[in-house]
N, C-alpha and C positions, 0 to 999 in steps of 0.2 A: 706600621711594619708589615702586618698580615693582611692580605686582601680579604673582603668579607667571606668568601667561601672557605678560605684556609682558616680564618679566625673561627668561622663555625664549626669547622672540624675539630678545632682545640677545644672549643666550649662543649662539644658533645661528648668529650671524655668523661669518664665515671667521677662522681663526687666523692671527696673524703672529707673527714672531720677538719674544720679550720682551713680547708682548700676548696674554694669555688671555682670550678672550671670557667665560669664566666668572666674571671679575672686573668686567666692564663695568658691571653695576648698581651695584655698590658704588662704583666709580670715579666714576660719572656722579652719583650721590646725594651723595658726599663733596663734590664741586665745587660742587653745588647749595647744600648746607648752607653752605659758605663764602660763596657770593655772598649768601645770605640774611643772614649775621651782618655781612657787608661793607655790605650795604644799611641794616642797622639800626645800623651804626656800631660794632659790637663789634670787628670784625676791622679793622685799619688796612690791611692788605695781603694779598693771596692768597698762599698758600703756593707755593714755587717748584715748578714741574712738572719731572718726570724726563724720561726718554727719550721716552715717548709723551705728547706734549702734546694738548691738546683739538685744536689746529689740525691737527696730525699725523694724528690719529684721523679727524677730519672729512674731510680731503683723501684720505686712503687708502681709506675706506669709500665715499667719493663716487665715486672712480675705479672701485671694484668695480662700483657700480651701472651706470656708463657702459659697461663693457666685458664685463660678465658677462650671459649671457642666461638663466641658471637663475632662474626667478621666486622660488624660496624664498630663494636666495642674495641676489637683488636686494632683497627685501622686508626681510630682517634687516640688510642692510648700509645700505639706505636709511634705517631708523629709527636706527642708531648714528650715521651721518654727521649726519642732520638734528638729533639731540638734542645732538651736540657743537656743531654750528653755533648752536643756540639758546642754549646756555650761553656761548659766545664773544660773542654779540651782547649778551647780559645784562651780562657782565662789561664789555664795552666801554662800554655804557650807564652803568654804574654808575661806571667810573673816568674817565667823560667824556674819553676819549681823542680827541684831535683827529684825525679820519680825514677825509681829504680826499673831498668828494663825487665819486664816480665813476659812470660810466654804468651802467644796470641790464644791458644787453646790448650787447656790442660784437663785433667780429670776433674778438677774442682773450680776451674775459673774459665770465662770467655772474656777477652780483652773488650773494654767498653768501646773502642773505636771500631771494632768489627761489629758489635751489637748495634752501634748507631747506624752502620751501613745497612744491615738487614731490617732494622726498625723503619728506616726511611723507604726501603723498598716495599715493606709490607703496608706502609701509609701511601704508596703510590707517588712519593715525592722524589722523582728521579734526579733532578738537579742536586737536590740535597744529598742523596746517596752517592752521587759522583764526586762531589766535593769531600764527603766523609771518606770515601774510599782512597782519595789522594793522601790521606793522612796515616793510612795503614802501612806498616813496615811488614812487608810480606816475608822476607827472610831474617831470621833472628839466630843468634848464635846458639848452637845446641839443639836447635829445633829439629824434629824428625821430619825427613823429606816428604813424608806423607801428610803432614800438618801443613808444611809450605804449600803443597799441592792444593790443599783445601783452601787455604787463605787466598792463594792465587785464584781459584776458582770464584770465591766471593768477590774479591775485587773486580774481576772480569764481569761478574754478574751485574754489578753496579755500572760499570763502564759500557755495557751492552755488547761487549766482545764475546758473544755466545759461540761464535764459530770457533774462537780459539779454544774454549772449553771443550767443545766437541772433538776438535782436532787433537788436542792432548790425550783426551780419553780414548780415541782410536789408535793413536800412535804408541800408547802405553803397553809394554809387554806383560805386566802383571805386577802385583805387590808381592814382595817377599818379606816376611817377618824374620828378622835376624836371629840367628841361633843365640841360645842363651837369654833370650827375653823373658822376663817373668810374666806371669799368668794375667797379673792385673793390666801390665803395659800391652801385652798382646791383645787382651780384650779391648783396650782403649784404642789401640791402632785398627782393629777390626771395625769398630763404630766408626772411627773417622773415615776409613775406606768405604763405608756404606753411605756416608754422607756425601763423600766425593762422587760416588756412582749416582746418588741422588740429584746432585746439582747437575751433572752430565745429562741426566735424563730429563731434568727440567728445561736444560737448554734445548733439547731436542724437541721438547713440546712447544716451546715458544718459538722456535725456528720452523716448526711443521716438518721436522725430519722423522722418517721411519714411523709415522703414525699408524701404519697398518702392520707394524712389527709387533707381534705378540709377545716377544722376548722383552720389550722394553717395559720394565715395571714402573708402575706409576710413582712419580716422585714424592707424592703426598703419602702413599702408603710406606715408602722406604723411610720419610722423615718420622712418621707416626711410630713405626716400628722401632727405629733407633731410640726415640724418646722413651718407648716403653722399656726397652732392654736396658738403656742407660740408667733409668730410674731404679731398677733393681735387677741385677742378673742372679738368678736363682742358684743355689747350691748345686742342685741336681744338674743344672746346665753344664757345670764345670767339673772337671776330673778331680780338682783338689777339694771339692765340697765347701769352698769359701764363698760367702756372698759379697758381691761389690756394688757400690753405687757410683755413678759418674755424674754429679751435678753440673759440671761445665758442658759435657756432652748433652745432657738433658736439655739445658737452656738453649744450646746452639740448634738443636733439632727442633725445639718449639719455635724459634725464630725463623728457622728455615721453612717450617709448615706455614708460619703467618705470611712469609715472603711468598710462598707458593700461591696462597690465596690471593695476595695483592697484585702479583704480576702475571699469573696464568691467563686471566680473562683479558689482559691488555695486550696479547700478542698480536703484533701487525699480521702475522701470516693467517690468523683466524678471519680477517676482513674478506667478505665475499666480493667477487667482482661486481661493479656496479651494472644496472640493467644496460643491455645491449653493447656491453664492451667486449672487446676480442680476448678470450681467456689467455692465449699464449703470451703476448705482450704484458698483460696484468700480472700473471703469475711469475715471469721473468723479472719484472721490475720489483714486485713485492720481495721476491727472494733476494734481490740485490740490496734492497733497502734494509731489509731485517738483519743483514750482516752487520750493519753499523748502528741502525735504529730499530732495535726489535720491538720496543715498547711503544704503545699509543697512549699518550697522557690522558688523564681523566676529562679534561675539558674537550679534547679531541673526540673523545668516545661519545660525549653528549652530541657533538655536532654531527657525528657519523649516524648516530642512532636517530636523528631527525632527517637523515637521507639527503643531506646537501650535496653528497658526492654523485649521486645518480644522475644519469643524463636526463635532459629536459627539465632540469630543476635548477634555477637560479637561486642565489642566496646573498643576503646581506650579513656579514659576519663581523660582530664587534667583540674583539679580545684584547685584553690589556697588552701593552707594549711589552714584548719579551715573552708572550704567551704562545709563540709558534705559528704565527700567521702564515709564514711562507711553508712551513712544514705541513700544515693541514691542507693548505691549497695544493700541495704537490699530489695529493691523493685525488682530488678532482682533475688536476692536470693529466695524471696517469690514466685515469678512466676515459679521458677525451682522446688522449693519444692512442689508446688501444683500440679505439673506433677508426682510426686512420685519419683523424681530424687534426687540425693545428691549433695553436694556442698564442694568444697574444696577452702579454703581461705588462700592464701600465705601471709606471711609476712617475712620481712628481718631479723628482730631480735628476740631473745627469750622474750625480754621485751615487744615488740610490739605484739608478739602472745599471751602473757598473757593478754595484755590490750585488744586486739580484741576479746579474748574469753569471757572476762567479759561483753563487749560491745554487742556482738551477743547473749549472754545468755539473756541479758535484752530485746533485740529485738525480739528472738524466745524462749519464755519461754517453759518449758517442756509440759506444759499442752496443748499448741498449737502444738509445734513440734513433740511431741510424744517421743522424746529422748533428751538428753542433748547436748548442743554444746560443743565439745570435743577439747582439744589440747593434746591428749595423745601421749607423745614422745615415749612411749614404744611399739607403734605399729611398730616401725621402722623395726624390723628384723622378725617379725611374717608373715609366709607365709600363704596366705588366710585370713589375717586379715579382720574382717567385719568393714567397716567405719559407723560411725554414719551419721545422715542427714547433719550435718555441722561438718567438721573437719578443725581446724586452725592449720597451720604448716609452718615451714620455707621451702624455695625452696629446700635446701639440703635434708631435711627429706623427702619431696616429691619425689625427685629423688630417694632416697633409696628405698622408697615404691615402686615407679613404676618398679624398677629394681627387687626388692625381691618378690613383691606381686601384679603383674599387675591385677590379677583377682579382687583385692579389688575396682578397679576403674569401674567395670562394670556398676554400676548404677549411676556413677558421670555424672551430666548434665550441670555442671558450674564449671569453675575455675576462681576464683577472685584473681588477682596479684596485691597487694598493693605495693606501693612505687616502680612502675616498672621501674623507672629510673635507679634503682640499677642493671638492666640487662647490664648496659653499665659499663665497667671496669673503676675503678676510682684510680687514683695515683699508678698505677702499680699493684694494689691489684686485681688479675684476677680471683682467685679461686671461689669466691663467685658468681660472675658474670657469669662464665663458668658453673657452677653447675645450676644456674638459667636458662640459655639458653638452656642447656642440658634438664633440666627439662621440659621445654616448648615443645621442639621437641618429648620427649618421651610421654608426656601427649597427644599431638595430635595423636601420633602413637596408643596409647593405648585406647583412648577415642575420636575417630575422630568426633562423632557426638556432643560432648560437646560444649557449647558456652564459650568463654573466655572474661573476663572483666579486663582490665588494668586500674589501678588508679595512678595518680601521680599529684603532683603539679608543677613538675619541667621539664617535658619532652618538649623539642622544636620541635621535629620532629614527632608528633603524627600522622600526616596524613600519612607520609611516612610508619611509622609502621604499621598503620591500613591497607594500601594496602598490605604489606607483610602477615599480618594475614589473609587478605581476600584470598591471593593466597594460603597460607599454609592450611587454613581449607576447602576451596572451598565453602565458604559461605560468606554472607554479614558481613563485619566488617566496622563501622561508626566511624569517628574521631570527638570527641566532645571536644571543646576548649572553656572553659567558665572562664571569668575573674573576675566575681562578687564574692564577699565574704560578708557574713553577719556581720563580725566584721572587726574592722581596728585599725590600729596602727600608732602613731606618732613615727618616727624613726630617731634618732639622733646620733652623734658621739661626744665623749668627746675631747674637743679642749682646749688649753691654750693660754693666751695672750702672744705675743712675748716679750713685755717689763717685763711681770712677770717672764718668764723663764730665761730671761737675768739677771734679779735681783737675783733670788734665785742661779744661777749659781755663780754670783759675791760674794754673801754672803758665800756660801759654800767654795769658793776658799780663802777668807779671813780668816775664821776660820781654814781651813786646813793649810794655811801658819803660822797662828799665833801658832797653836799647834806644827807644825814641828819645828818652830824656838824655842819654849819652850822646846821641846823634844831633841833639838840639832840634829835631823835627819829627813830625808824625809820618811814619811810613804808610803809603797808600794801601798796601797789602800786607798780609801776614809775613813776617820776616822768616828767613830759613831757620834760625835758632828757636823761635817761637814754634815753628811747625815741628820740630824735633821734640817737642814736649808732648805731642798728642799721640803717645804710645800708651796702649791700654790692653788689659787682659780680655780675650774673647771667651764668651760663654755660648751655648747652644740651648736651644728649646726644642725638644723632640716630641712630636706627636706619638702617643702610646698606642693608639689603635687606628684603624683605617679611617674611620669618621671620628677624628680626634675630639670634635666639639659636641658635648653633650648639650643640646639646645634646650631640652626640657629643664635641666637644672642650672642652665647658664654657666656651664662648668667646662673648663679646658682639661682635657685628659692628656696631660703631658708631663715631662721632667725636665728639669735644668742640669747641665754638667758644665763644667769647666773645660774648654776645648784643648788648650796647650798652655804650658808653662811660658812659652815665647810669647812676648807681647807683640801686637799688630800696630802698624801705624796708620792712624786716620789723617784726614786733612782738614783744613778749615778755611773758612772766608771771614774776612775782616769787615766788621760794621763799625758805626761810629762808637757805639757804647757796649759792643759785644763781640763775640766770636761764635760763629755758627759751625758746629762739627759736622763734616760731610764724610761719605762713607769709604773714599779710596779704594773703590772695590777690587781693582786689579792688584793693588799692593797686599791688600789683606788676603785674597785668594792666593796669590804668590806664597805669602808666608804659611798658609794653611797647606798648601801643596807640597812646599818643601819639607814640612814636618811629616805630612802623610807619606811622601816618597822615602823619607829617611826611616820611616817604620815599615818599609818594604810594602807599602799599599800602592798598587797600580792606581793611578790618579788621572781623571781627566778634568780639564778646566775649561769652562765656557765663558769666552769674553764676546763683547758685543760689537767690535769693529775688527776688520781683517788685519790692520796694522798692529793692534793690541795683541793679537796672537803671536806675532813675531817677537815683539818686545817682551811680553810676560814670559814666553818660553825662554828667551835668552837670560831674563833676570833669575828665573828659577834654575836654569842650568848653572849659572855662576854659583848660586848659593849651594847647590848639591855638590859641584866640583868633580863629578864622577867621569870617567872616559869610557864610552861604550865601544868595545871591539867588534868592528864590522864582520858579518859572516861572508863566505865566499860569494854567496847570491847577491848580498848587499854590495860588495866590492865591484861586482859586474855593473851594478846599477849606478853606484857612485862614479865609475869611469865613465858610463855613457851620459850621466848628468854633466859631468865636467865638460865632455865634447859638446854636448848640446848648449851649454851656457858660454862656453868659452873660457872656463875657469871656475872653480868652485867658490871662489871669493864673491861671485855673483848669485850664489844660491841663497834662498830664504831658510835653508836647512844647514846646520853645522854638524859635520861629521864628528861623531863621538859624544855629542851632547846627550845628558841625560833627560832633557825635556825637549820636546820637538813641536813645532807648530803644524797646523793643519788648516788651511784656508783657501779660498777660490782664487787668490792671485798666485798660488803655486802651481808649477807646471804638474802635469798629470804623474811624471816619473818622480817628482819630488813628493807628491802626496802619497805615491805608493811606497816610496822609502820610509816616510815618517810612519805609516801604518805599519809596515814590517819591523821596524826598529822597536815600536811600542808593543806589538803583539807578543814578541818572544819574551820569555821569562827573564832573561839576563839582558834584556834590552833597556830601552829608555823607560823611566819609570812614569814620566808625565808627558801627556799630549795636550796641547792648548788649541782649542778649535772654536769656530763661532757656531751659534745655535742654528744657523741656516743650514749648516752641514750635518746637524745632528742625526736627520733622518737617513743619510748615507753611510753613517759610521757604524759598523758592526764591530766596534771595538770595546768589549766589556771591561769595566773598571771596577776596582773595589770601592773607590771613592770618586764621586762627582761633585765638582764645586761650580756653583753657577755665580760668577762675578757680576752680580747686578741683575735686576729685572726690568731694566730699561735700556732702550737704545737711542741714540742720537738720530733725530729726523730733522727735516727742513724747519719744522716748527717748534723745535726743542725736543726735550727727552720725552719718549714715548714707552709706555709699558709693553713689555713683551707679551704676545698672545698667550693664553693658557696652554694652548696646545704645543708652542714652541718651548715653553718652561718643563712641560711634562715630557716631550720628546728628549730634551736634554737630560732631565732627571733619570730618564729610562736606561741611560747608558750605564748606571751603576748597578752591577749584578746582572748576569745573563745566563740562561739556561745552558748547561753544557759547558759553561766556563766557570761561572762563580754563583753560587746559590744566593748569597747574600750580598747586599751593596749599601753604601752609605751616600746620602745626598745631603749637601750643605748649600743653602742660599745665602750669599752675603747681599742683604738687601739695600734698597735706595728708598728714602733716607735711612739713615742708622736707626736701630730700634733699642730701646732701653727698658729695664725692668727696675722698678722699685722694690727693695727688699721687703719680704713678708706682706706685699700687697698683691691685688689681682692684677691680671694682664690688662694693658689698655687696648683700645680698638685697633690702633695701627698694627700691633702685634698679632691680634687675632686675624685681621684681614690678610696679613702676610702668611701666615699658617695656613689659612683656607686656600691660598692661591697655590701652595706647594704641596699641601697635603688635602686635597679636595675629597669630597664624598667618594668619587672614583674618577678615572681618566676620562669619562664622557663629558666633554665640554664643549662640543661643537655640534649645534643644530644645523643640518644640511637645508640650505634654502637654495633658490634657484637664481643664478646671477641674471638670467633672462628677465626676472622681475624687476631687477635694479634698472637695466636698460629701459625697459617699458616705463617705469616711473619717471626716468630722466626725460623721455620723450613727452610724457604727459606734463611735466613741468616746463615744457618748451625748450629744453636743453638739447636741440637737434645737431649741434655742430660738436658736441662731445666726441672725443676720438673713439671711445668703446661703442658709442651709438652708431658712428660712422662704419666702424669696423664690422658691427653686426649687419648693418644695412648692405654693405659690400658682400657680405657672406651670403646673404639672402637675395642677392640681386637675381631677379627671374630671368630666364632666357626668352629670346624673341619667339622661339618655337614654343608655342602654347601647350604642345604635347609634354614638354618638358616640366611644366608647373606641376603636374602630378607626382613627378619623380624627385622632387626637391629633397635633398639630403635631410633638411632640417624642417621636421613638421612640428612646428611650436604649439599646435593644438594637441600634440601628445606630450608635451614637455611637463616637467615636474611643477612648473609654475601653473600650468593649465590644470594639472591634477589638483593642486592645492586651492585653486580658485574654485574649482567644483566642489571640494570638500568643505569649504568655507562658505559656500553660497554667494560667492563674488565672481562667478562666471561672467555676468552681464559686464562688469567692469573690466575684466580680462579681455573679453572679446572687443570692448571698445579700443582699449589699448593696442590690441592687435591690429585693428583697422588703422589706427594712426601709424603704426610701424609700416604696414603694407603701403600706405599712401606715400612715405618716405622712400620706400624701395621702388615704387613706380616713377618717382620723380628721377631716380637714378637711370632708369631705361633711356636708352639712346639709340636711335636708328642707325647711327653709324657703326655702332659696336656689333660686330657679327657673333655668331653663336660661340666660336672658340674662345674669344676674349671673354665673353660674358661668363663662360665656363671657368676660365682662369680666374677672373675677378671673383666669383663665388667660392673658388678652391682656396684663394689665398687671402681673402678679405681686403684686396686693394681696389681702389677706384678704377673702373674700366677705362676712363679716359687717360690715366696715366699709363695703363697697359697699352692702350692704343698708340700712345706717343712712343713707347719703347718699341712696338712693333714697326712703327712707321720709320723709326731712326734705324733700325736694323735692316729693313727693306731698302731704305735710300742708300745704304752702304754696300749692298750686295754687289760683289765684284772686287770691293777693297776691304771686306771684313776682315777682322784680326785672324791669324793664323797660329798664334801661340798663346799660351796662358798669360804671359806678361802684357801682350799687345791687347788682350781683352780687358785687362785692369785698366790701360790706358783709355781705351774705347769707353769703358763705363764711366770713368771719372770725367771724361770730356763731355759725355751725356748729361751727367749730373750738373755739370757747369752751364750747360745750354737749357737745363729744365730745373730750376730751383725747386719747384714744388715737388717734383719726383725725389730730388735730393733729400729735402726734408722729411718726406713721408717714409722713403725706403730706409733712412738711416736714422729715423727718429728713436727707435728703441736702443741704439748705440751711440746716440749723439754725444752724451757726456764722455763716454769712453774714447770716441774719435778725437774729442778736443784733449782729453788726458794724455792720449798716446802721441800727442804732438806738443805737449808742453803748455797748451792753453788753459784759460780759466774755464772749468767744466760747465759754467753758466753762460758761457760766450755764444756767439753766433758760429754756424757751421759755413763759414766763407770759403771761397774757392782756393785760397791760399793754404786752408787747412788740409784740402785733398791733395795740393802740391806737397805739402810737409809729410802727409801719410804715405805717398807713394813709394819713396825710397825705403822705407821700412818693410813694405809689402814685397818689394823686389827682392830685398836681402833675405827675407823669410823664404821666398820660393826657390831662391838660388842656393839654399843649403847653408847660408851664413849662421854662425852661432848667435845666440840671443845677445851676446855682448855687441856684436856688430850691427844687429837689427836696432839696438839701442843708439849706436853711434849714428845710424842712418835717419833715426827718428829725431835727431838733435839732442840726445841725452849725454850723460857724462859718466859712464860706467866705471871708468877710471878714478873717479872722485874718491876722496876719503870720507865723504858723507855716506852713511850706510844705506840711506833710502835710495840715493842716486846710484850707488853701487849695484843695487839689486835689480837694475833694469826695468824701473817701473813702467816706462812708456812701452816697451816691447812686450811686457807682461799684459798690459791693457789691450795692445794690439792682438796678441795670438790667444789671449783668455777671454776676450769678449767681442772685439770688433770684427775678427775674421769669422769664428764659429757662429756667432749670433747675428751678425749683420750682413757682411759682404758674401758669406756662403750662401745665404738665402737669396740674395739678389741674384748671384750667379746662377742658381738654380732656376730662377724665373727666366734669365736670359737663355739658358739652355733650352727651357721649354717652348719659349717663344721662337728661337731659331728652329727647333725641331718641327714645330707647327708649320713654319714658312717653308722649310725644306729647300733651302738655296744651293745645295751642293751641285747640282747640275750646272748652275748659273756660275759658279766660282770653283773651279777645279782645285785651287789651292787651299780651300777651306776643308778643315779635317773634322769629321764628325767625332772622332776619338777625343780631340781638343775639347771641342764643344761640350761633350758629356762628361768630360773630366773635371770641368771649371769648378763646380761647387766643392767637390771632395779635394781636389789638389790645392785650392786656396786654403781650406781649413786646415789640411795636414802638412803644407808647406812643399809642394813639389811643383816644378816648372814645366813638366812634360807628363802626358798620359803613361808613357813608359816607366818614368821613375816612379809614378803612383802605383802601376801595376806591380813593380818590382818591390816596393814597400809592403804591399798587401801579401805578396807571395813569401815574404821573408820576416815573419813576425818575431823570429829570435833575434833580429836586430832592434835594439831597444831605444833608439832615437833617431830623430830626422836627419840630423848632421851625418850620423854614421850610414845612413842609407844612401845619401847623396855621395859618400866617399866610396862605398861599396859598389854602387852602380858604376861610378867612374872607372873603377877597376875591371868591371866585367868585359 
């Protein structure tokens, strides 16, 4: 549950008799696992505590914080005490123990929930402090308004709302002690008032307000003074001559003093501008950010101490998922922007691009940045496109822009590469990683003075990679590897008792035999009645520390709990003499999700097929039975969705459902609705997604359930990659939202445990997959090495080999050879070959590659086509034939977007090689969109069947009509047919990933030819709009421009309707 650094912090707390700090991480995790099972209904009561109870631990270490002045002892003790307090509060909440409401602060007492907030702040655990603050009841009956002000200040301190604290202090007229108050109460209020002033001054210190004002008294001095007074107010200080003590105030002042020590050094405003930055922009941005995020997390302070944010410094930064990679990168971005330079932010998926664009827009609003943060897909083929200050894009799109419009990068001072472990080829899928690596080489060539910041949670060899970047750029590159994270997870694996498994198998076999006998024949498969016997109690095995396996003693440091009282349904396969039990992962995950959601835990379920996301969400919704009332904003989106689809019966999302799906088949407006419904506290309780979307989901959950660790591939069931599992698991708990989360893996095949015996190897390996040593599970390698190996093995017709050869196609003009975008002798593969004394082999492989490239040289291909071939990775001869076809048609070239689609398809029919090549990546989707077998041939009649759907899309028809045009049956009673699967394949894949790219090439070739003087009817506006109009669904440049200038119109159909009324 605790990362190594947090566990180390716990273990550094003082030792007490019979309590070894070494055991604290395991002790606290064990209690948390029990509370999880109690909440899910698996455990009926908590196990009896021994000598050191949670309450005793909390009180003891809280006392240490109060009386010890050593900052390191205070910090560790504060975290132990606060963690114990948090667990106690959760236990009491679950057991619904009747606790009489008591005052927040009194003479003798400080409420434990307030103590927990301050203890977490003292320990610099800001996510925990935020969560603890949400449990504080600020206003209580009979509480003096001054105490309410103090408590509100403390809650705002945890939430980072320091400007609110300062504002209230500035607006306050002054405190007035009521007439008739006794001396003791007046003294109490005077002490409270001093603490209020102290927190206001602390807020000013952290915000950097009035630092030159000598009248602002040090908050530390105020807290220590109150502590001294509250411990004993002497007789001679009071007119009545009576001595008073205020232990509650003494304790509170001590904790505030410890809080000051914890957070004063972490103030964002203390951060000096990076070398060479413009101070005005820097200070304006820091002041803006400090209003919402005034504290720098401990891990970020270490990165800043290493100087990663300074100009002319690149960095490879490895931080666990949820440890604030985007937040820390924003400081480097601000330094770059303050120099008047621009920033490119790369993310591997479109979903993540969308999410990062939103995040960065919040971090750099237009009034500070001077322009918007953009993720404009349609800059792709624009020569000379002007980049905004921050542009978010995929590596593939960046590579295309570097090729087509290198001058756009003249003012770029920083490239941020998020999820950079994807530079390494995974599971044989090389194209994305190859494009990413080529993008990196090209960027360094085009913008050699720019810094590069690499971000990942999963890179193993960050130091080696940083050395290469240092060599590539000729400037410093530092490796930063930080294990601390602000939130934590209890991770477990679903497991079943061996006796229970044997019992349900025996029951199923008996029922099967009985029904076979009754029917007079043996059934080929397990009968339905037999399958219903396969219900069983689920248990969980939880790892109790980050590295849960004690290798030295061959011992698993874990605990068992019963998960729920509800049984789950497994499945089975019938064999001649046996029944094999299979995991039925989606059904088990659904049952657990229903239990979790019923316990008011926000839950995310990961399934491994897009269709399973829809069906699983539906079954969970039926079981939960709740109806979620939409907000006004959601109603507007539902209305837009209804218009776009031609009726909500065609949506993959059901209005009011308590569980929502989230997958790549959904329209963007559907996915946004799904996220909005889930994000709000009174919205959907469960979201069901696929692991491939995990990277783009910033949807913190209290519970993440992974329904299986395998996916269906062409050659059977394949294990999910380690980074996919970890990415999905990381959705549980998120700093700023939830400090603690729960992860459960429902494994394939099922895992069993024999009572009172050691774990078998299968269980151990599954636990290792979900509870690894740490998140660093990917060694970055160079995909170029794989290409070179393929060539050495004689596989020169491999698609990826040919793609790289086309990318490297040398230009006929020899002067350009020196300016190739891709200098493979500077690649990571070359660097590793030199490091491993394999340079001779690498050079020989490079010669083989260069020979292939020379074979591609063709005298009839001129420089412009050779450039386009290199830029697009397409064979020069195919591009030559495209240009010849366009040139031949000058005078009768298409004049509308629809006509260009006709023209393109006619060309495809006349050039089968071009058709296969240009549509290869979307071939299965083209076949799916026309109702064909996805493994069939891309024949001409397929294009004829596809055309009506494209024209309906461009004309503004709702998706239902697009489905009709493609030969679908959207009015069918069949749920799959009703959801417009063909139209979704067309608009979700074929158009944005296939035809949009091809039309961009057409635009580029027409622009090169420049035939406008030879054909007056030809419109440059139409030609330039082709790629974007086809992707977004508009049949004229005017409609496209109208759409872009009216972002408040939420869907394509509504844009067409509004344009018609103009």
